[in-house]
N, C-alpha and C positions, 0 to 999 in steps of 0.2 A: 234801770238800775233797780235790784229788788229792795223789797220793803225790810228796814232793819228790825231785827226780832230782839236785839238787846243793846243797850245804851251802857257804857262802861264809864266808870269815873274814878280817877286816881284819889287815894286818901287825902291829900290835901284839897282836893275839889270839894269833897264831901264835907271837910272841916270848915272851909270857906262858905259853902251853903248853910250851914247849921249855924256858923256865927252870924252870918246876916238875917237868917230866919228867926234868930232869938234876940237880934238889935243889940248884939253885945259890942262895945267899942273899946273895951280895956282888957289886958292881959293877954297871957298866951294860953290858947285852948287846944286841946287835941283831941283825936277820935277815941271814943270808949266803946267797948263791945262787952257785952255780958253775956257770956254762954252757960247752958243748962246742959247737963248730963244725965241720961236714963240707961239703964241695962235692958237686955231683951236677949231672947233666943231667936236666931233668924240664919237663913241659909239659902243657897239656890234651890234647894228641894228638901223635902220632909227628910230625907235619909241623911242629909248633909247638914243639919241644924248644929249651930255653934254659938256659944256666948258672943253678944256683940254689944257695942254702945252707939248710941245715937246722941249727937251733939247739936242742940238746937241754939239759934241765936235769939237770947230773950230780950236784949234792948240795945239800941245803938245810940250813942250820944256824945257829948262832949265833956271833958274833965280838964281842969287846970294843970299846965305844965310849966316846970322851970324855965324851959327855953325852947326855941323853935327847933323843928326838925321836919322830917317828911310827912309826919302826922299831926304835926302841931303848929299853929300860925299865930302870929301877934294879929290881936283883932283890930288895934289901933292902925295897922297897916292895911288890912284886906276889908276894914268897914269903918273908915274913919267918920267921925260926926260932920254933919254938914257944915257947921260952924268952922271947923278946923280946915275943910277944904277952901271955903271962902277966904280964910285969912292967908292962904299960901299963894 
């Protein structure tokens, strides 16, 4: 089997990992991505230059959401406190 060159995650998987990394146990948290934009002149050749835009990812993180969705999870469900698990 060939060696993998990419590992892909769904949005909810990234949110779950970030919730656990930050040790969050309450609230609905969702994926947050901050983009930055810059303009430049670019083209396939010097004779075919045109105005262009470059969009970079500046930050990836979590933000509070009102309800669960495909990009937002309830921290109490995906990262319950240890005491809460023992009581169930």
